N, C-alpha and C positions, 0 to 999 in steps of 0.2 A: 504494500500500500504506500503510495506517495501522494502527490497532489496534481491538480490541474488548475490553470488560471481561469477564474470565473469572470474577472473584470479588471480593467486598468483605469488609471486616472492620473492627471498631472496638472500642475498649476505653477505659474511664474508671476513675478511682480509686474506691475504695469510700466514702471520706469525703464526706458531703453537708454543705454549708454553706448553710443557707437564709437568707432575708432577715432573719428574726428575730435570728439570730446576728450578721449583719453590723451590724444596728442597735444592737447592744451594743458594737460596736467604734468606729463613727463615727456622727455625727449624721445619721440617715436613718431610713427606715421602709419596711416592705413596700409600702405604698401608693405611696410616692415612687418606689421602684425599679421596680415593675411598670409604673407610668404612664410613667416616663421611658425605661425600657430594655426592659421585657418579661420580665425574669428573676425567677423565684421562688426558684430554688436552682441551685447549681453544684457540680461535683465538684472536690476539691482533693487533691493528693498529700500523703501523710504520710510514708510510707516508699518509695513508688514513685519511680523515676527516669524521665526522659524516655525513656531506652532501654527500660525495662520496659514502658512504655505502647506504644511502637512495635513491640516484639517481639510482644506479645500481639495487637495489631491485625493485624500481618502474618501471624501463625499462623492467625488466623481467616480472613483473605483467601485464604491458600494452601489451607486446608482447603475453603473454599467453592468454589475453582476446581479442586480436585483436582490441584494442582501440588505437587511436592516441592521443598524448598529447593535441592537439587542441580540442578534443572531451570532455575533462574533464570540468565539471561544478564546481568542488570543490576539494580541496586537504586538508586533515586533517593529521597533523603530531602528533605523540606521542613520546615524548622523555624527559629525564631529563638531557641530556648531549649535547644539541645543540652547534654547534660551536660558535654561537653568540646569545646574548639575542634578538637582533633585527637586521636584519630579522631572523625569526625562521627557523627551519628545513623545514617546509612546503613551506615557501616562497622561500627558496633557491632551493628546489627541483623543484618548479614551474618554476623558472627562468632557471635552467639548462635543464629541459625537453623542454622548449619552449612553455609551456602552458600559458593561459591568464586568468585563473579562480581565484576566491578568494582562499586564503590559510591561514590557521592558525594552531597554535600548541596547544596541551594539555599536561599538566604535571600531571600525576596521577601515576608516577613511574611504577611499574611492570604491573598493570592492565590497563595501558594507551591505548593499542590497543583495548581492549574490551570496554572501555569507549568511545573511538572514534567511534567504530562501532555503539554504541547506539546513539551517537550524529548524525551520518550519517543517521540513520533510521528516525530521526525526519525530516531531509531535504526531504527524500523520501516521508514521510507521508504527507508533505505539497506540494508535487509535484513541488518543485522548482529546482530539479536536475534530471538528467538522468544518468550521469556517475560521480562517485566519486572515488578518490584514497585515501586510508588510508595507511600511511606509518609510521613504527616505526624504529628508528635507534638509536643505543646507542654505546658510547665508554666508557664503564665502566672501562677500564684499566686506564683511566685518573682520575678516582674518588676514586679508592681504595688506601689504605695505603699498599704499597708493603713490609712493615716491619711487618704487622699484618697478621699472618698465618690464623686467624679465618675468614678473609674476602678475602684476595688476591687470595686464591686458588679457590674461588667460581665463580668469574665473568669472562665474556668474552665479546668480541665486535661483533656486527653484525646488520643486518637490515632485515626486512621483510615487505611485502606490499601486498595489495589486491585491486583489482578494483571491484567496486560494480555497479550494474545496477538495474533498477526497477524489482520487482518480489515479491514473497511471501516466501522467504527462511529464513528470520530472524523471528524466532517464539517466542522467549521469552528471557528475560534478567533479571539480578539481579545485582544491584550496591549498594555498601556500603562504607561508610567512617567513621572512628573513629578518628577524628582529634587529633593527638598528635605527639610529636617528641621524646618521651622517649624510644621507642623500636627500630625504624628505622629512621635515619635522615641523611641528607647530607647538612650540612650548606653551605651557599653561602657567599663568601668573598666580602663584599661591603666596601672596605677599603679606598676609595678616599677622603672621607669627613674629613677635619681638625677639624670639630666640634663634630664628633661622639666620645663618651667617653666609650661606652660599649665595653668590650673585644670581639674580633672577633675570633671564633674558626676556626680551619683548615677545609677546605672544602674536607672532605673525608667521605666515607661510615662508619656510626656508626650503629652497630646492636647488640641487645641483643639476643643471639642465642636461648635460651630456650623459651623466650616469643614469639619470631618470629615463632618458630616451633609450639607452641600451637595455636597461631592465625591462622597460615597457614592451618593446618590440620582441625581445627574447621570450618573455613570459607569455605574452599573448599567443605567439606562434606555437610554443610548446604546449600550453594549456588547451588551446583549441584542438590541436591534433590529438591530445590525450583524451579529451571528452568525446570526440567523435569516435575514436576507437572503442572506448568503453560503451558507448551507446550503439555501436555496431552500424554506423551510418558513414556514407561517403560525402565528400564535398559536393557532389552533384545532387545529393538528396537534400542538402541544406537549402531552405527557402530564404532565410535572412540571418545575417550576423548583426548583433546589437553590441558594438564595441563601446568601451568607455570613451567619452568625448573629451579627451585630454589635449590632443594635438593632431591636426590633420596629417602632419608628416609621419607621426607614429602609426596611425591607422593605415596610411598609404604604404608604408614600408612593410607592415605586417601582412597586408593583403598581397603584396608583391611576393613575399616569402611563402604564401599559402596558395600556390597556383591551382590546387585542387578545388578551390572555391572561387567561383567567378567573381571578379572584383566588384561588379555592380550589386552583389548581394550584401556588401558591407554598407550598412545604413549610417547616415551622418546628419546631424543638425548643429554641429559645433559652430558653424558660421553665424547662426542666429542666437544661440544660447550660451556659447562658451563652455567651459568646464564647470559643471555644477556638482563635482565630487560624486558622492554616492547616489545622488539623484539623477545622474545623467542616463544611466541604463533604464530605469523605469519611465523617465520622461520620453526617451526615444522609443521604448517599447510601446507605450501608449500612443504615441504619434503614428507609428507604423501600423498598429492595430486599427486605429480610427481611420486611417487612409485606405483601409481595405486590402492591404498587401497580404495578410495572412488568412489562410483557410484551414478548416479542420483537417488534421493529419499532417500539416506542415511541420518541419523540423526547424527550430530556432536555436541558434547558438548565442549565448550571452558571454561576454568576456570583459574583465576589468582588472586594473592594476593601480597601485598607489602606495601611500605611506604605510610604513610597517617594517620593511617593505612587504607588501602583500599582493597577491594576485588570485583571481578566481575565474572559472569558466563553468558553464553548465549547458546541457542540451535539454530543451523542452519540446515536447510534442504539443502543438497547438490543437486544442480540442473544440474551440468555438467555431461556429459557422462563418 
């Protein structure tokens, strides 16, 4: 027993920040950003909270699935930017939706949504749940250094969600972590103690570009091949690949190294939304589903990588018409 996806949803803030506006803040240009990253614009929060984003994406997913909040047996949140340490994103979403089930968060940075799907699969395997909401929401605009052109132009804010039910749609997964903070890190400011003597760094995204690129491409290629083998499918059978929207060059190089999957099957929306961390996969999955690209029986590969260093991929059989 695993699960199938009953419905998807996504939500982004109204405020659009294009590359022209970014170039007025730091020394960069639309041409440089598009060439280096592939982003032309991104959404950023002005009054919206991470919880606001997660709640709206969850409501869309529930409506899409035809499921009421009271029917949920579990809510799993994936985020690195929750509004409060406690309660977490999932608990706040549970409260706002009017659900009464257990709820908890996972922090695995960009692969968080895929790690959460795998955790949900365990609950279904034990037959302790029938309806699960997995929601990822991020406000990366509050974590980047807006004076650092190497990172501020990459990220955006948004949320995505999926409602899961019993079924046989989750076919294979691959999860990896290489614990270190030397390539990607976001320090946390715990500065209240008068006894702590260690210097506390600023809590902003720190990223070594070349090392990140190498890790991302290598892990995506390896993980996708592994999950396809586990699921017993070929690249020709894959209907769509939903890759983490971190950088156009990373996705392009990964699909070049995966010639068994036609390049047009790799879906992208990074040009419009940028890198929304753990929310990027469910936002893109919802977009692809609502555009009618997927049909019952289609095989979908999701793949993500990010801080940790962590990576994840999975194969899902789409069961909806």
